[in-house]
C-alpha positions, 0 to 999 in steps of 0.5 A, a space after each residue: 457480475 459485480 457492480 462498477 462501484 464495488 469494483 472501484 472500492 475493491 481495487 482501492 481497498 486492494 491498493 491500500 492493503 498493498 500499501 499497508 504491507 509495503 509500509 510494514 516492510 519499510 518500517 522493519 527495514 528501517 528499524 532493523 538496519 543496524 541489527 547484526 544478521 538482519 536480512 532486508 525484506 522486500 515485496 515480490 510480485 508474481 508474474 500475473 498481476 491480475 490475480 489476487 494476493 500477488 505480493 509476498 514478502 521475501 528477504 532481499 539478497 542485496 549486498 549494499 543496503 540503501 541509505 537511511 535517507 532512501 529508506 525514509 523517502 520510500 516510506 514517505 512516498 508510500 505514506 503519501 500514496 496511501 493518504 491519497 487513496 484514503 482521501 479519494 475513497 472518502 470523497 467517493 463515499 461522500 458523493 454516494 451519500 449526497 446522491 442517495 440522501 439529497 436532504 442530508 444537509 
């Protein structure tokens, strides 16, 4: 049975990996929005979200692409989520370090 700490770290790590993939998709859609023949990408999730590796990149068959502003907002929102997870994980490790090494300063 994995320890609860490892589970939290694994969950945050998986969420950060998903956020990183979402960022790559957002960036590609923004960079190629004016390229002739480019098909927008999006993340598609399998029905069972509790399985590892449930997200994959697929082409989006939309007829009208969102505005550049909408794409930039999506990218900024994703970036903020990633930063919150990174800060939370950093604080988590700081607390663990303080508990395991009380003489640390």
